[in-house]
C-alpha positions, 0 to 999 in steps of 0.5 A: 500500500505504501509503495502504491502511494509513492508511485501515485505521488511521483506520477502526480508530481510529474504531471504537475511539473509538465503542466507548469512547464507548459504554462510557462511556455504559453506565457512566454509565447503570449509575451512575445506576441504582445511585444510584436503587436506593440511594435506593429501598432507603433506603440501605445497612443499611436 
């Protein structure tokens, strides 16, 4: 039973790590898109 709990904890930890790394990649991509849009429109107030 303890071995099963350890396996479940490791799998959950792995899934959380993958989810967080995916969110970081998404956030970086969003920031890049925002910067490109900012420069394409000539900045704020243009």
